[in-house]
C-alpha positions, 0 to 999 in steps of 0.5 A, a space after each residue: 500500500 505504500 505506493 497508493 496515494 489519495 488526491 485531495 480531490 478524492 478525500 473531499 469526494 470521500 466526505 461528500 459521500 459520508 455527509 450524503 449517507 452514501 458511504 455504503 457504496 464506497 468501498 465497492 467503488 473504491 475497490 473498482 478504482 483500485 483494481 483497475 489502477 492495479 491492472 495497469 500496474 500488474 502489466 507495467 511490472 510484467 514488462 519489468 518496469 518499476 512502479 512509482 505510484 498510484 494516485 486515486 482521484 474521484 473519477 479514476 487514477 494515475 498508475 506512474 512508472 519509471 519507464 521511458 518515453 520510447 516504450 514500445 506502442 504495444 507494450 504501453 497499449 497493454 498496460 492501458 487496456 489492462 486497467 479496464 480488464 481488471 475493472 471489468 473482472 472486479 465489477 463481475 465479482 462485486 456485482 453479486 454483493 453490491 448494485 454498482 452497475 451505474 458506478 461501474 459503467 460510469 467510471 469505465 466510460 468516462 475513463 475511456 473518454 478521449 481526453 488526456 491524461 485519461 486512459 482513453 486520451 492515452 490509448 488515442 495518443 498510441 493509436 495515432 502513433 502508428 501513422 503520425 509522428 511524435 509531436 503531431 500525434 500529440 497535437 491532435 490528441 490535444 486538440 481532441 481532448 480540449 473538444 471533448 473537455 468542453 462537450 463534458 463542461 457543456 454537459 455539466 452545466 445542465 446536469 451539474 456535479 460538483 466532482 465532476 466540475 473539479 475533475 474537469 478543471 483538473 484535466 484542463 490544468 493538466 492539458 495545459 501543463 502538458 502543452 507547455 512542456 511538450 517540447 521538454 518531453 520531445 527532447 527527452 524523447 529524442 535523448 533517449 534515442 540518442 543515449 540507448 540502443 533500441 531496436 526497431 524493425 520499421 525505417 522511416 525517412 524524415 527530413 528534420 528532427 521534429 518528424 521522429 516517430 515512436 517505434 521506428 528507426 529514422 534516417 534524417 535526409 539520409 543520415 543515420 539517426 544516431 549521427 544526426 542526434 550526436 550533432 544535437 546532444 554533443 555539444 
């Protein structure tokens, strides 16, 4: 349990549950949240990545690993989808004892919305990564995330929920922070490719350093990737 942390919003959410008399549903809901994140953690550990922490929020959680930005797309995808799979299994066990169908599907559908940093937003980014380069995948994911956040905000105006509003604000802040750091992440992505040897089966010809793809080895204007990156990082 030393890796599990409760966000302040989660604690606030818990207090609302207590004061509204719905405490009996907290434990199965908490179990669904936790088992979802344990699904991510389990698959990441199986792949050999060190678990950093699991942070729980009212409508989901974040499982953090110390893995590189150049993690293979398929591995990251499997880590992500294992969360919903574990949650579904947990629900099938709990449904015989608790009537939590609405909680399960609300949590499951919400987490699969194409909004970063939800699972759905990360899965969208991975799927785009098979077709588009790193930065373009990020920008498309960012735009789609903003659009869905606006839709979610409009929905919340008509069906007001304080916890959902707080989550929208939190996700919007995370999106803005990620956008501000996009080139920092990208340069870390490039630096990893320079420092470590990754074996990719696909080769991509590109014309500048902003067009690097995940899961591909590059020739930049017919120059080898390592040689090209050496000129950037060996100052």
